[in-house]
N, C-alpha and C positions, 0 to 999 in steps of 0.2 A: 635546530633545523626545522624549517617549515616543510611539511609534507603536502604536496599539492593534491587536491581532491579532483578527480576526473569530472568533467562536465557532462559526459554522456549519460543518458537515462539508463536505468537498470544496471549500472556498472558493477554492482556486487551480487546480483541475484544468482549468477552462475555458481557462486560459492555456496549459497543456500541449497541450490539444486544438488550440488555434489555431496554436501553433508547429508541431505535427505536420502540420497541413494546409498551412501556408505555407512550410515549409522541408524540407530533406532530411536534416537532422541528427537523430540519435536524441534523444528527449525523455523525461524522467522526470516523472511526475505526483507532486505533493506537496500538502499542505494538509489535514491532518486526514482522511485516508482511513482509516476505522476498521474496516471489515469486508471480509472476503475477497471477498464477492460483488461489491462495488463495485470493488475492485481488479481482479478478473478481467474485469469489464465494461469498464473503461477499456482494458485490453489487447486484449480481443476486438473491441471497436468500433474499434480503431485510433486511439484518442485519445491513447495514450502507448505508448512502447516498454518502459517500466519504471515501477513504482510504488514509491516510497520510503515506508515506514511506520515511520519511526524513533520517533516519539512513542509509537505503540502498542506497539512492541517494548520500549520503556523501561517502559511500564506493565505489560506482560505478556510476559516473555521466552519464553513458549511460544506466542506469537501464531501463528507459522508452523504449528505442529502443530494448533492450534485452527482455523486457516484451512483446512488440509487436510481436516479432518473436516467443516467447514462446506460445502466444495465436493465432498464425497463421495469423497475420496481417503484413502488410508492415510497416517497421519502417519509421519514419519521420526524415529525415536528414535536418538540417538547413544549408543553403548555407554559412552562416557566419562561420560555424565550419568545412567547407570542408577541410581546411588545416590540420585538426587533423586526418582526415581519411587516 
């Protein structure tokens, strides 16, 4: 059987928040977290200890640098990849 994956953003983060509240183990949020502000919000609100953004990193390998800019931070460029800039 094929299990459909919901299309809405953040569709699993509520489970991370619940586990974070009910347990003492570190919890990572997943589930189509697409933007840096939402990821930062999950961390600052204590809903998760980490946010995994694998799908977005596959779509945009520079996601972390774009997220830095979105949050008002300086992006970190690795010298090894300077040729790509």
